[in-house]
C-alpha positions as CSV (number, residue, x, y, z in Angstrom):
1,X,-158.9,229.8,-71.9
2,X,-158.4,227.4,-74.8
3,X,-156.9,228.5,-78.1
4,X,-158.4,227.4,-81.5
5,X,-156.1,226.7,-84.4
6,X,-157.4,225.8,-87.9
7,X,-155.1,223.6,-90.0
8,X,-156.2,223.2,-93.6
9,X,-154.9,222.4,-97.1
10,X,-156.0,225.2,-99.5
11,X,-155.4,225.8,-103.2
12,X,-154.1,229.2,-104.4
13,X,-157.7,230.2,-105.0
14,X,-158.8,229.2,-101.5
15,X,-160.4,225.8,-102.2
16,X,-160.3,223.4,-99.3
17,X,-162.7,220.7,-100.6
18,X,-161.5,217.1,-100.7
19,X,-157.7,217.5,-100.5
20,X,-157.0,213.9,-99.5
21,X,-158.9,211.5,-101.7
22,X,-161.2,211.3,-104.8
23,X,-164.3,210.3,-102.8
24,X,-163.7,212.5,-99.8
25,X,-166.3,215.2,-100.6
26,X,-168.2,215.1,-103.9
27,X,-170.6,217.9,-103.1
28,X,-171.4,220.0,-106.1
29,X,-169.9,217.2,-108.4
30,X,-166.4,218.3,-107.3
31,X,-164.1,216.5,-109.8
32,X,-160.6,217.1,-108.1
33,X,-160.7,215.0,-104.9
34,X,-157.2,214.1,-103.7
35,X,-155.6,217.2,-105.2
36,X,-153.2,217.8,-102.3
37,X,-151.7,214.3,-102.3
38,X,-149.1,214.8,-105.1
39,X,-147.5,217.7,-103.1
40,X,-146.7,215.5,-100.1
41,X,-143.1,215.3,-99.1
42,X,-140.8,214.8,-96.1
43,X,-140.7,218.6,-95.4
44,X,-144.5,218.9,-95.2
45,X,-144.7,215.7,-93.1
46,X,-142.1,217.0,-90.7
47,X,-143.9,220.3,-90.3
48,X,-147.3,218.7,-89.7
49,X,-145.7,216.2,-87.3
50,X,-144.2,219.1,-85.3
51,X,-147.7,220.6,-84.8
52,X,-149.2,217.3,-83.9
53,X,-146.5,216.9,-81.3
54,X,-148.0,219.8,-79.4
55,X,-151.1,217.6,-78.6
56,X,-154.5,219.1,-77.9
57,X,-158.1,218.3,-78.6
58,X,-159.9,218.3,-81.9
59,X,-163.0,220.3,-82.9
60,X,-165.0,219.2,-86.0
61,X,-168.1,220.0,-87.9
62,X,-170.3,216.9,-88.2
63,X,-169.6,216.3,-91.9
64,X,-165.8,216.3,-91.4
65,X,-166.1,214.2,-88.3
66,X,-168.2,211.6,-90.1
67,X,-165.6,211.4,-92.9
68,X,-162.7,211.0,-90.5
69,X,-164.5,208.6,-88.1
70,X,-165.1,206.3,-91.1
71,X,-161.3,206.2,-91.8
72,X,-158.9,206.8,-88.9
73,X,-160.1,204.3,-86.3
74,X,-159.5,201.5,-88.8
75,X,-155.9,202.3,-89.7
76,X,-153.2,199.9,-88.7
77,X,-150.2,201.2,-90.6
78,X,-148.4,202.8,-87.6
79,X,-149.0,206.3,-88.9
80,X,-148.4,208.8,-86.0
81,X,-151.5,210.8,-87.1
82,X,-153.6,207.6,-86.5
83,X,-152.4,207.4,-82.9
84,X,-152.8,211.1,-82.3
85,X,-156.3,211.4,-83.8
86,X,-157.6,208.3,-82.1
87,X,-156.4,209.3,-78.6
88,X,-157.4,213.0,-78.8
89,X,-160.6,214.3,-77.3
90,X,-162.9,215.2,-80.2
91,X,-165.7,217.8,-79.9
92,X,-168.3,217.7,-82.7
93,X,-170.5,220.7,-83.4
94,X,-174.0,219.9,-84.8
95,X,-177.4,221.4,-84.7
96,X,-178.9,217.9,-84.5
97,X,-179.0,216.5,-80.9
98,X,-179.4,213.0,-82.4
99,X,-176.0,213.1,-84.2
100,X,-174.3,209.8,-83.5
101,X,-170.7,209.7,-82.5
102,X,-168.9,206.4,-82.9
103,X,-165.2,207.4,-82.6
104,X,-163.6,207.0,-79.2
105,X,-163.3,210.1,-77.0
106,X,-166.0,212.1,-78.9
107,X,-168.4,214.6,-77.4
108,X,-171.3,216.3,-79.0
109,X,-171.8,220.1,-78.9
110,X,-175.4,220.8,-79.8
111,X,-176.6,224.2,-81.0
112,X,-175.2,227.3,-82.7
113,X,-171.5,226.7,-83.4
114,X,-170.4,230.2,-82.3
115,X,-172.2,229.9,-79.0
116,X,-171.3,226.3,-78.1
117,X,-167.6,226.8,-79.1
118,X,-167.4,230.1,-77.3
119,X,-168.5,228.3,-74.1
120,X,-166.1,225.4,-74.7
121,X,-163.2,227.9,-75.4
122,X,-163.8,229.4,-71.9
123,X,-163.3,226.1,-70.1
124,X,-160.0,224.6,-68.8
125,X,-158.5,222.0,-71.0
126,X,-156.4,221.3,-74.1
127,X,-156.2,223.8,-76.9
128,X,-158.5,222.9,-79.9
129,X,-157.5,222.1,-83.4
130,X,-159.8,222.1,-86.4
131,X,-159.2,220.1,-89.6
132,X,-161.4,220.6,-92.6
133,X,-164.9,221.7,-91.3
134,X,-165.3,224.7,-93.7
135,X,-168.7,225.7,-92.4
136,X,-167.6,225.6,-88.8
137,X,-164.4,227.6,-89.7
138,X,-166.4,230.3,-91.4
139,X,-168.9,230.5,-88.5
140,X,-166.1,230.7,-85.9
141,X,-164.1,233.2,-87.9
142,X,-167.1,235.5,-88.2
143,X,-167.5,235.3,-84.4
144,X,-163.8,236.1,-83.8
145,X,-163.1,232.8,-82.2
146,X,-160.1,231.6,-84.2
147,X,-156.7,232.3,-82.7
148,X,-154.4,230.9,-85.5
149,X,-154.6,229.5,-89.0
150,X,-152.0,227.0,-90.4
151,X,-152.7,227.1,-94.1
152,X,-151.0,224.5,-96.3
153,X,-151.1,226.4,-99.5
154,X,-150.6,224.3,-102.6
155,X,-149.3,225.7,-106.0
156,X,-152.5,224.8,-107.7
157,X,-155.6,226.7,-108.9
158,X,-158.8,224.5,-108.9
159,X,-161.3,227.1,-110.1
160,X,-164.2,225.3,-108.4
161,X,-165.0,223.8,-105.0
162,X,-165.7,224.8,-101.4
163,X,-163.6,227.7,-100.4
164,X,-162.3,227.9,-96.9
165,X,-163.2,231.5,-96.1
166,X,-166.3,231.9,-98.4
167,X,-167.3,235.6,-98.1
168,X,-165.7,236.0,-94.6
169,X,-163.7,239.3,-94.3
170,X,-160.7,239.0,-92.0
171,X,-157.2,240.6,-91.9
172,X,-154.4,238.1,-91.0
173,X,-150.8,238.6,-89.9
174,X,-148.1,236.1,-91.0
175,X,-146.1,234.9,-88.1
176,X,-144.0,232.2,-89.7
177,X,-143.8,230.2,-93.0
178,X,-142.1,227.2,-94.4
179,X,-141.8,226.4,-98.1
180,X,-141.4,222.7,-99.2
181,X,-139.3,221.5,-102.1
182,X,-142.6,220.9,-104.0
183,X,-143.7,224.5,-103.6
184,X,-146.2,224.1,-100.8
185,X,-146.2,227.0,-98.4
186,X,-147.1,226.2,-94.8
187,X,-148.1,229.7,-93.6
188,X,-149.0,230.5,-89.9
189,X,-151.3,233.4,-89.5
190,X,-153.1,235.0,-86.6
191,X,-156.1,237.3,-87.0
192,X,-155.4,241.0,-86.6
């Protein structure tokens, strides 16, 4: 059975919306796009690279997939994340059977997220990693399908924006943590 790990940047108040760039996700007129970038440092990069080194397949909601597919296939800077993301198998959850997938190694999972991902999880294959994809994370968390969370917690309160857990209720157990020089906590949790 495959494991599912969620890796997301979150503010102290749980906001996950648009951590990487100003135009990443403007839903609700979100004004703070790119909020995670100032906290990047070598310690954080090293921690994220270690996780990437474990390999695996990716699982996305269609909105996050579209955003990433518009960026990563076109990068030529030698970034190891580019190589990993382009080579990985990518599963995209969507209710729309006509969702177009342009990024290499992408497969569409049509239907209710909890049902289609539960079926995928039971198959043989690489473990699955989720980046972003808040709606998908909340759906899978409510169904008890998430095995681990890697939360990159930034020392910042945004006060507005899409929150990772919404109104999901879940008890988590800390299994490991790393604190960067800039005060970012990379916390590894598993559901209890």
